[in-house]
N, CA, C and O of each residue as an XYZ file, in Angstrom:
752
protein
N      37.441    -15.997    201.587
C      37.750    -14.710    201.034
C      37.008    -14.672    199.646
O      36.853    -15.641    198.903
N      36.563    -13.343    199.419
C      35.841    -13.083    198.193
C      36.717    -12.933    197.066
O      37.882    -12.582    197.253
N      36.234    -13.183    195.808
C      36.915    -12.999    194.622
C      37.239    -11.499    194.256
O      38.066    -11.230    193.384
N      36.603    -10.610    194.906
C      36.848     -9.155    194.790
C      37.926     -8.617    195.634
O      38.294     -7.448    195.517
N      38.435     -9.419    196.466
C      39.435     -8.731    197.491
C      40.643     -8.334    196.787
O      41.101     -9.053    195.900
N      41.198     -7.219    197.128
C      42.436     -6.694    196.671
C      43.639     -7.068    197.463
O      44.753     -6.963    196.950
N      43.489     -7.483    198.642
C      44.479     -7.676    199.544
C      45.198     -8.989    199.466
O      46.414     -8.993    199.654
N      44.537    -10.147    199.197
C      45.271    -11.408    199.089
C      44.929    -12.074    197.818
O      43.803    -12.525    197.604
N      45.963    -12.138    196.924
C      45.624    -12.844    195.673
C      45.560    -14.342    195.837
O      46.111    -14.826    196.825
N      44.972    -15.096    195.008
C      45.018    -16.525    194.974
C      46.356    -16.930    194.618
O      47.065    -16.204    193.922
N      46.756    -18.088    195.072
C      48.094    -18.518    194.789
C      48.343    -18.733    193.167
O      49.480    -18.676    192.697
N      47.226    -18.974    192.395
C      47.396    -19.246    191.006
C      47.488    -17.960    190.238
O      48.024    -17.922    189.130
N      46.927    -16.828    190.866
C      46.819    -15.593    190.064
C      47.945    -14.653    190.588
O      48.314    -14.581    191.761
N      48.455    -13.915    189.485
C      49.524    -12.926    189.933
C      48.905    -11.736    190.724
O      47.747    -11.380    190.508
N      49.670    -11.155    191.604
C      49.295     -9.915    192.269
C      48.980     -8.774    191.414
O      49.294     -8.857    190.226
N      48.404     -7.721    191.847
C      48.171     -6.500    190.991
C      49.572     -5.779    190.737
O      49.815     -5.207    189.675
N      50.358     -5.844    191.665
C      51.688     -5.253    191.487
C      52.417     -6.067    190.234
O      52.966     -5.480    189.301
N      52.345     -7.348    190.344
C      52.976     -8.251    189.172
C      52.425     -7.869    187.965
O      53.186     -7.669    187.018
N      50.979     -7.704    187.808
C      50.356     -7.439    186.597
C      50.715     -6.032    186.137
O      50.956     -5.854    184.943
N      50.766     -5.023    187.000
C      51.141     -3.616    186.667
C      52.592     -3.723    186.013
O      52.828     -3.186    184.931
N      53.556     -4.446    186.724
C      54.898     -4.484    186.213
C      54.987     -5.168    184.802
O      55.748     -4.759    183.925
N      54.141     -6.249    184.655
C      54.069     -6.939    183.361
C      53.559     -5.971    182.277
O      54.191     -5.867    181.226
N      52.444     -5.263    182.497
C      51.834     -4.334    181.676
C      52.954     -3.140    181.236
O      53.084     -2.743    180.078
N      53.621     -2.722    182.221
C      54.614     -1.643    182.039
C      55.659     -2.291    181.037
O      55.943     -1.696    179.997
N      56.194     -3.440    181.334
C      57.198     -4.020    180.528
C      56.636     -4.226    179.056
O      57.403     -4.011    178.117
N      55.334     -4.632    178.815
C      54.801     -4.838    177.434
C      54.824     -3.478    176.797
O      55.295     -3.331    175.670
N      54.327     -2.483    177.489
C      54.288     -1.235    176.927
C      55.563     -0.659    176.513
O      55.591      0.076    175.526
N      56.661     -0.932    177.197
C      57.964     -0.382    176.773
C      58.367     -1.191    175.632
O      58.905     -0.613    174.687
N      58.181     -2.457    175.590
C      58.568     -3.241    174.284
C      57.700     -2.783    172.988
O      58.171     -2.696    171.854
N      56.397     -2.515    173.334
C      55.643     -1.904    172.194
C      56.139     -0.570    171.724
O      56.230     -0.332    170.520
N      56.471      0.332    172.668
C      57.275      1.500    172.169
C      58.410      1.232    171.293
O      58.544      1.868    170.248
N      59.207      0.360    171.642
C      60.431     -0.114    170.937
C      59.995     -0.615    169.452
O      60.647     -0.263    168.469
N      58.948     -1.391    169.354
C      58.656     -2.057    168.203
C      57.912     -1.064    167.244
O      58.207     -0.970    166.053
N      56.955     -0.351    167.832
C      56.234      0.745    167.004
C      56.617      2.081    167.306
O      55.929      2.807    168.024
N      57.830      2.478    166.716
C      58.257      3.839    167.085
C      57.555      4.837    166.157
O      57.830      6.028    166.300
N      56.695      4.472    165.241
C      55.901      5.304    164.445
C      56.580      5.574    163.196
O      55.915      6.156    162.338
N      57.829      5.250    162.916
C      58.530      5.567    161.643
C      58.198      4.555    160.589
O      58.339      3.349    160.792
N      57.798      5.005    159.576
C      57.456      4.142    158.405
C      58.773      3.785    157.762
O      59.744      4.523    157.929
N      58.860      2.616    156.986
C      60.027      2.291    156.342
C      59.695      1.819    155.006
O      58.814      0.985    154.795
N      60.509      2.435    153.986
C      60.390      2.063    152.610
C      61.733      1.385    152.066
O      62.831      1.854    152.367
N      61.614      0.423    151.370
C      62.738     -0.275    150.670
C      62.498     -0.373    149.164
O      61.486     -0.907    148.712
N      63.519      0.193    148.348
C      63.337      0.111    146.916
C      64.546     -0.587    146.349
O      65.672     -0.437    146.821
N      64.278     -1.331    145.351
C      65.375     -2.033    144.571
C      65.382     -1.332    143.263
O      64.384     -1.403    142.546
N      66.517     -0.605    142.867
C      66.664      0.064    141.610
C      67.527     -0.815    140.628
O      68.684     -1.114    140.924
N      66.997     -1.180    139.570
C      67.635     -2.129    138.672
C      67.840     -1.528    137.261
O      68.411     -2.184    136.390
N      67.415     -0.394    137.059
C      67.617      0.267    135.718
C      68.535      1.486    135.761
O      68.624      2.223    136.743
N      69.227      1.645    134.595
C      70.225      2.784    134.590
C      70.029      3.728    133.335
O      70.941      4.351    132.790
N      68.773      3.735    132.984
C      68.554      4.698    131.788
C      68.062      6.003    132.469
O      67.727      6.004    133.653
N      68.027      7.147    131.667
C      67.647      8.479    132.177
C      66.121      8.350    132.712
O      65.803      8.759    133.829
N      65.340      7.834    131.947
C      63.891      7.779    132.396
C      63.642      6.881    133.707
O      62.778      7.140    134.544
N      64.463      5.864    133.760
C      64.270      5.026    135.069
C      65.129      5.558    136.150
O      65.078      4.997    137.244
N      65.817      6.452    135.997
C      66.635      6.986    137.228
C      65.688      7.952    138.082
O      65.970      8.146    139.264
N      64.660      8.512    137.551
C      63.735      9.328    138.452
C      62.907      8.572    139.339
O      62.830      8.912    140.520
N      62.238      7.519    138.873
C      61.259      6.922    139.948
C      61.774      6.689    141.304
O      61.236      7.147    142.313
N      62.992      5.853    141.296
C      63.375      5.530    142.646
C      63.852      6.706    143.488
O      63.633      6.774    144.698
N      64.556      7.688    142.749
C      65.136      8.804    143.498
C      63.924      9.697    143.904
O      63.953     10.218    145.018
N      62.928      9.896    143.131
C      61.825     10.850    143.562
C      61.009     10.236    144.790
O      60.667     10.850    145.801
N      60.774      8.923    144.495
C      59.946      8.161    145.610
C      60.770      8.275    146.815
O      60.212      8.662    147.842
N      62.059      7.985    146.838
C      62.943      7.929    148.006
C      63.002      9.246    148.759
O      62.833      9.323    149.976
N      63.264     10.326    147.928
C      63.343     11.621    148.639
C      61.940     12.119    149.202
O      61.836     12.761    150.247
N      60.950     11.778    148.448
C      59.568     12.155    148.969
C      59.291     11.442    150.280
O      58.942     12.054    151.289
N      59.455     10.167    150.232
C      59.292      9.408    151.589
C      60.114      9.915    152.657
O      59.698     10.066    153.806
N      61.319     10.186    152.262
C      62.175     10.846    153.376
C      61.645     12.110    153.961
O      61.678     12.323    155.173
N      61.098     13.045    152.987
C      60.495     14.238    153.348
C      59.419     14.066    154.387
O      59.264     14.900    155.279
N      58.663     12.968    154.273
C      57.573     12.619    155.088
C      58.151     12.009    156.388
O      57.367     11.749    157.301
N      59.304     11.795    156.510
C      59.888     11.235    157.833
C      60.014      9.841    157.702
O      60.199      9.234    158.757
N      59.961      9.201    156.690
C      60.177      7.715    156.469
C      61.652      7.474    156.530
O      62.492      8.348    156.314
N      61.919      6.187    156.850
C      63.256      5.594    156.731
C      63.373      5.036    155.405
O      62.584      4.128    155.144
N      64.165      5.376    154.542
C      64.341      4.929    153.241
C      65.603      4.247    152.774
O      66.663      4.826    153.011
N      65.625      3.129    152.160
C      66.843      2.542    151.712
C      66.608      2.167    150.106
O      65.591      1.586    149.727
N      67.515      2.512    149.350
C      67.456      2.163    147.977
C      68.614      1.289    147.532
O      69.726      1.804    147.415
N      68.423     -0.025    147.272
C      69.426     -0.992    146.836
C      69.597     -0.887    145.382
O      68.644     -1.134    144.642
N      70.742     -0.539    144.917
C      71.002     -0.381    143.439
C      71.864     -1.552    143.099
O      72.936     -1.804    143.651
N      71.253     -2.311    142.053
C      71.951     -3.418    141.513
C      71.903     -3.450    139.980
O      71.012     -2.908    139.326
N      72.948     -4.139    139.456
C      73.114     -4.095    137.991
C      73.132     -2.708    137.413
O      73.863     -1.837    137.886
N      72.345     -2.502    136.411
C      72.472     -1.206    135.776
C      71.910     -0.053    136.643
O      72.077      1.113    136.286
N      71.291     -0.346    137.702
C      70.790      0.634    138.653
C      71.909      1.312    139.320
O      71.770      2.443    139.786
N      73.049      0.639    139.385
C      74.142      1.087    139.929
C      74.686      2.306    139.242
O      75.348      3.135    139.865
N      74.412      2.425    137.960
C      74.836      3.668    137.313
C      74.260      4.970    137.792
O      74.803      6.027    137.471
N      73.204      4.944    138.532
C      72.655      6.133    139.205
C      73.500      6.640    140.354
O      73.344      7.778    140.797
N      74.458      5.733    140.870
C      75.286      6.004    142.049
C      76.667      6.512    141.531
O      77.399      7.229    142.212
N      76.942      6.116    140.362
C      78.305      6.414    139.786
C      78.374      7.828    139.390
O      77.653      8.270    138.496
N      79.306      8.619    140.094
C      79.319      9.946    140.067
C      79.525     10.639    138.560
O      79.052     11.734    138.254
N      80.275      9.838    137.727
C      80.493     10.361    136.377
C      79.408      9.896    135.413
O      78.860     10.648    134.607
N      79.132      8.559    135.562
C      78.193      7.956    134.578
C      76.723      8.342    134.785
O      75.894      8.186    133.889
N      76.401      8.882    136.066
C      74.977      9.247    136.376
C      74.641     10.590    135.519
O      73.490     10.921    135.233
N      75.805     11.312    135.150
C      75.666     12.596    134.401
C      75.358     12.412    132.990
O      74.954     13.348    132.302
N      75.564     11.044    132.464
C      75.415     10.829    131.026
C      74.584      9.702    130.629
O      74.845      9.020    129.638
N      73.484      9.478    131.469
C      72.463      8.490    131.310
C      71.836      8.671    129.941
O      71.656      9.787    129.452
N      71.526      7.585    129.366
C      70.790      7.633    127.921
C      69.387      7.178    128.154
O      69.068      6.559    129.170
N      68.473      7.521    127.109
C      67.132      7.133    127.129
C      66.929      6.205    125.921
O      67.138      6.653    124.794
N      66.540      4.957    126.095
C      66.433      4.092    124.929
C      65.249      4.538    124.137
O      64.191      4.834    124.692
N      65.417      4.589    122.833
C      64.304      4.970    121.952
C      63.521      3.822    121.351
O      62.557      4.013    120.610
N      63.998      2.537    121.720
C      63.257      1.296    121.212
C      62.544      0.837    122.349
O      63.010      0.844    123.488
N      61.311      0.403    122.008
C      60.357     -0.305    123.153
C      59.944      0.679    124.054
O      59.666      0.251    125.174
N      59.818      1.984    123.856
C      59.270      2.875    124.780
C      58.031      3.466    124.090
O      58.179      4.390    123.290
N      56.898      3.003    124.348
C      55.713      3.493    123.665
C      55.312      4.966    123.861
O      54.528      5.524    123.094
N      55.827      5.515    124.820
C      55.457      6.967    125.158
C      56.268      7.939    124.487
O      56.048      9.146    124.580
N      57.280      7.402    123.756
C      58.220      8.417    123.041
C      57.469      8.702    121.669
O      56.682      7.891    121.182
N      57.789      9.953    121.074
C      57.109     10.372    119.801
C      57.879      9.775    118.581
O      57.940     10.345    117.491
N      58.469      8.557    118.870
C      59.334      8.008    117.761
C      58.946      6.629    117.566
O      59.064      5.892    118.545
N      58.459      6.090    116.373
C      58.045      4.846    116.098
C      59.271      3.854    116.314
O      60.395      4.250    116.007
N      59.102      2.672    116.794
C      60.205      1.589    117.091
C      61.214      1.517    115.864
O      62.439      1.465    115.968
N      60.499      1.524    114.714
C      61.339      1.371    113.533
C      62.393      2.497    113.322
O      63.557      2.268    112.995
N      61.930      3.600    113.518
C      62.881      4.749    113.515
C      63.806      4.818    114.785
O      64.942      5.290    114.767
N      63.227      4.328    115.809
C      64.009      4.262    117.131
C      65.285      3.387    117.009
O      66.294      3.613    117.676
N      65.176      2.362    116.103
C      66.202      1.308    115.934
C      67.416      1.920    115.072
O      68.474      1.308    114.925
N      67.176      3.110    114.550
C      68.176      3.708    113.657
C      69.425      4.186    114.453
O      69.263      4.722    115.549
N      70.719      3.998    113.908
C      71.718      4.486    114.573
C      71.709      5.870    115.062
O      71.364      6.726    114.247
N      72.041      6.259    116.308
C      71.901      7.539    116.793
C      70.645      8.077    117.427
O      70.615      9.191    117.950
N      69.675      7.321    117.376
C      68.328      7.636    117.796
C      68.277      7.632    119.303
O      67.434      8.368    119.816
N      68.971      6.987    120.005
C      69.072      7.088    121.510
C      69.699      8.466    121.809
O      69.233      9.129    122.735
N      70.601      8.874    121.167
C      71.119     10.235    121.458
C      70.115     11.332    121.165
O      70.070     12.338    121.873
N      69.291     11.145    120.107
C      68.272     12.112    119.778
C      67.251     12.106    120.949
O      66.985     13.159    121.529
N      66.694     10.958    121.289
C      65.660     10.914    122.277
C      66.259     11.241    123.586
O      65.488     11.773    124.385
N      67.397     11.047    123.948
C      67.988     11.411    125.223
C      68.048     12.960    125.279
O      67.701     13.558    126.298
N      68.497     13.609    124.162
C      68.475     15.105    124.118
C      67.177     15.627    124.134
O      67.031     16.702    124.716
N      66.138     15.061    123.586
C      64.847     15.472    123.721
C      64.346     15.591    125.173
O      63.761     16.573    125.628
N      64.671     14.385    125.884
C      64.384     14.239    127.279
C      65.026     15.312    128.110
O      64.381     15.939    128.951
N      66.381     15.535    127.856
C      67.285     16.549    128.551
C      66.726     17.828    128.414
O      66.692     18.582    129.386
N      66.261     18.176    127.262
C      65.646     19.438    126.965
C      64.318     19.689    127.759
O      64.086     20.759    128.321
N      63.487     18.643    127.760
C      62.256     18.752    128.665
C      62.519     18.961    130.071
O      61.866     19.746    130.758
N      63.496     18.243    130.506
C      63.867     18.247    131.978
C      64.249     19.810    132.178
O      63.724     20.467    133.077
N      65.172     20.346    131.307
C      65.645     21.772    131.509
C      64.472     22.764    131.453
O      64.365     23.686    132.261
N      63.590     22.528    130.451
C      62.466     23.368    130.172
C      61.534     23.523    131.480
O      61.105     24.604    131.884
N      61.297     22.315    132.054
C      60.546     22.148    133.065
C      61.155     22.393    134.519
O      60.496     22.208    135.542
N      62.348     22.786    134.508
C      63.085     23.109    135.744
C      63.072     21.805    136.573
O      62.982     21.892    137.797
N      63.156     20.607    135.971
C      63.122     19.526    136.917
C      64.497     19.226    137.298
O      65.448     19.490    136.563
N      64.616     18.645    138.511
C      66.006     18.315    139.074
C      66.746     17.393    138.294
O      66.131     16.526    137.673
N      68.004     17.459    138.237
C      68.851     16.428    137.580
C      68.923     15.234    138.368
O      68.487     15.220    139.519
N      69.499     14.123    137.769
C      69.713     12.963    138.542
C      70.752     13.206    139.689
O      70.664     12.754    140.831
N      71.777     14.018    139.175
C      72.823     14.401    140.288
C      72.158     15.095    141.435
O      72.461     14.799    142.591
N      71.219     16.051    141.145
C      70.629     16.744    142.197
C      69.639     15.894    143.077
O      69.472     16.095    144.280
N      69.041     14.982    142.388
C      68.163     14.096    143.258
C      68.938     13.015    144.132
O      68.505     12.603    145.208
N      70.079     12.621    143.578
C      70.990     11.818    144.431
C      71.517     12.621    145.546
O      71.422     12.206    146.701
N      72.049     13.713    145.271
C      72.508     14.565    146.533
C      71.432     14.930    147.496
O      71.660     14.849    148.703
N      70.173     15.360    147.009
C      69.095     15.648    147.812
C      68.604     14.347    148.666
O      68.182     14.483    149.815
N      68.680     13.223    148.097
C      68.298     11.990    148.857
C      69.346     11.703    149.836
O      69.005     11.309    150.951
N      70.536     11.849    149.558
C      71.658     11.595    150.691
C      71.505     12.653    151.783
O      71.483     12.319    152.967
N      71.397     13.936    151.390
C      71.057     14.927    152.343
C      69.904     14.689    153.403
O      69.931     15.048    154.580
N      68.932     14.044    152.782
C      67.731     13.708    153.602
C      67.818     12.528    154.394
O      66.914     12.210    155.167
N      68.900     11.836    154.238
C      69.150     10.518    155.053
C      68.789      9.346    154.328
O      68.872      8.251    154.884
N      68.396      9.449    153.147
C      68.086      8.050    152.332
C      69.327      7.276    152.251
O      70.369      7.851    151.937
N      69.307      5.987    152.513
C      70.405      5.171    152.401
C      70.506      4.541    151.048
O      69.808      3.583    150.717
N      71.437      5.132    150.243
C      71.695      4.650    148.780
C      72.677      3.680    148.844
O      73.819      3.938    149.224
N      72.258      2.419    148.449
C      73.305      1.336    148.666
C      73.674      0.787    147.363
O      72.826      0.719    146.473
N      74.940      0.369    147.172
C      75.483     -0.269    146.100
C      75.639     -1.728    146.206
O      76.335     -2.169    147.121
N      75.076     -2.519    145.381
C      75.130     -3.967    145.349
C      76.707     -4.301    145.220
O      77.333     -3.839    144.266
N      77.250     -4.993    146.053
C      78.751     -5.297    146.179
C      79.051     -6.163    144.948
O      79.989     -5.933    144.185
N      78.135     -7.232    144.805
C      78.377     -8.137    143.627
C      78.483     -7.336    142.228
O      79.366     -7.609    141.415
N      77.619     -6.435    142.028
C      77.642     -5.605    140.926
C      78.721     -4.653    140.797
O      79.131     -4.312    139.687
N      79.265     -4.149    142.018
C      80.368     -3.377    141.971
C      81.609     -4.084    141.507
O      82.471     -3.571    140.794
N      81.618     -5.344    141.991
C      82.767     -6.166    141.621
C      82.624     -6.595    140.181
O      83.626     -6.642    139.468
N      81.441     -6.907    139.719
C      81.307     -7.281    138.416
C      81.601     -6.268    137.255
O      82.040     -6.597    136.154
N      81.309     -5.039    137.637
C      81.497     -3.902    136.686
C      82.920     -3.228    136.934
O      83.356     -2.321    136.225
N      83.591     -3.778    138.024
C      84.970     -3.365    138.227
C      85.075     -1.900    138.643
O      85.965     -1.151    138.241
N      84.009     -1.521    139.554
C      83.915     -0.143    140.065
C      84.590     -0.134    141.397
O      84.852     -1.211    141.934
N      84.894      1.002    141.973
C      85.554      1.334    143.152
C      84.659      2.241    143.945
O      83.816      2.969    143.421
N      84.886      2.160    145.247
C      84.105      2.947    146.210
C      84.207      4.552    145.850
O      83.285      5.347    146.034
N      85.489      4.881    145.306
C      85.614      6.226    144.956
C      84.881      6.724    143.726
O      84.949      7.909    143.402
N      84.115      5.749    142.971
C      83.524      6.133    141.696
C      82.101      6.561    142.077
O      81.375      7.010    141.191
N      81.655      6.452    143.335
C      80.314      6.617    143.699
C      80.342      8.079    144.503
O      81.366      8.510    145.034
N      79.113      8.746    144.510
C      78.887      9.843    145.280
C      79.306      9.729    146.723
O      79.161      8.657    147.310
N      79.764     10.671    147.255
C      80.157     10.685    148.740
C      78.821     10.350    149.567
O      77.841     11.044    149.297
N      78.696      9.426    150.476
C      77.579      8.981    151.294
C      76.993      7.816    150.752
O      76.075      7.329    151.412
N      77.301      7.286    149.750
C      76.756      6.040    149.161
C      77.285      4.788    149.957
O      78.497      4.629    150.104
N      76.409      3.944    150.445
C      76.775      2.768    151.228
C      77.316      1.798    150.337
O      76.554      1.469    149.428
N      78.431      1.258    150.364
C      78.998      0.081    149.514
C      79.186     -1.073    150.426
O      79.124     -1.021    151.654
N      79.435     -2.180    149.658
C      79.692     -3.419    150.432
C      78.399     -4.063    150.882
O      78.412     -4.826    151.848
N      77.212     -3.774    150.184
C      76.011     -4.271    150.623
C      75.567     -5.440    149.706
O      75.485     -5.271    148.489
N      75.301     -6.545    150.255
C      74.911     -7.900    149.644
C      73.450     -8.091    149.509
O      72.690     -7.344    150.124
N      73.021     -8.994    148.785
C      71.715     -9.326    148.410
C      70.862     -9.760    149.817
O      69.685     -9.455    150.006
N      71.643    -10.479    150.693
C      71.086    -10.806    151.964
C      70.588     -9.668    152.761
O      69.474     -9.689    153.284
N      71.427     -8.649    152.859
C      71.075     -7.390    153.504
C      69.829     -6.738    152.851
O      68.932     -6.265    153.550
N      69.791     -6.723    151.454
C      68.636     -6.058    150.825
C      67.369     -6.940    151.082
O      66.275     -6.390    151.210
N      67.482     -8.143    151.150
C      66.364     -8.995    151.495
C      65.773     -8.776    152.903
O      64.565     -8.764    153.142
N      66.775     -8.602    153.824
C      66.445     -8.426    155.221
C      65.757     -7.054    155.175
O      64.624     -6.947    155.643
N      66.330     -6.096    154.680
C      65.626     -4.757    154.619
C      64.271     -4.769    153.970
O      63.352     -4.141    154.495
N      64.106     -5.398    152.938
C      62.782     -5.637    152.328
C      61.780     -6.154    153.278
O      60.672     -5.628    153.387
N      62.201     -7.305    154.055
C      61.287     -7.945    154.884
C      60.934     -7.040    156.065
O      59.861     -7.195    156.648
N      61.752     -6.160    156.408
C      61.442     -5.178    157.649
C      60.662     -3.985    157.217
O      60.098     -3.285    158.058
N      60.600     -3.704    155.860
C      59.975     -2.537    155.477
C      58.308     -2.465    155.369
O      57.662     -3.500    155.203
N      57.801     -1.432    155.454
C      56.420     -1.215    155.317
C      55.924     -1.291    153.846
O      54.863     -1.809    153.497
N      56.895     -0.665    152.983
C      56.590     -0.604    151.565
C      57.848     -1.076    150.796
O      58.969     -0.615    151.013
N      57.590     -1.965    149.945
C      58.597     -2.557    149.216
C      58.336     -2.250    147.725
O      57.200     -2.416    147.279
N      59.301     -1.826    146.964
C      59.251     -1.394    145.567
C      60.394     -1.953    144.709
O      61.530     -1.940    145.183
N      60.170     -2.451    143.463
C      61.067     -2.929    142.591
C      61.005     -1.973    141.368
O      59.996     -1.960    140.664
N      62.002     -1.225    141.123
C      61.946     -0.218    140.098
C      63.096     -0.468    139.022
O      63.217      0.291    138.060
């Protein structure tokens, strides 16, 4: 029998039907693995007014592009999810080289309030979304905003303290797994 024969396969080689079935199974697995959805995972660790914007803007923008987005808030980053505290975030006037205030003046009592007020005025003048609006927009767009359970316990917060829709009870192991599976990982 010739090697080109379609009718009788060699005992060592699979039949065309078996190969076709194997190809179909592999294509189905590939469809499951590569569904085309990109994934972004962000760790938010800062709770100041200026550092509230980067994770929320990046998360909501990625979600608008159809990405699956998770933001794990730990330590002071948890303040962004606290419904009351997120409305009163401060801007540190010390160590911020982009502020029009020298560090020596920034260290004076009350300067954080002054620089925070300056930033709030700029936000209002530019019609920029508030932190509250960005949190709500992110949640509406399907962003998974997660609260680190260890930090929730440490700061003695309760689930009721957070915006509706925030995922609580999330630990570092879950965050690491999410990071490992993401196409883009950011620490903000």
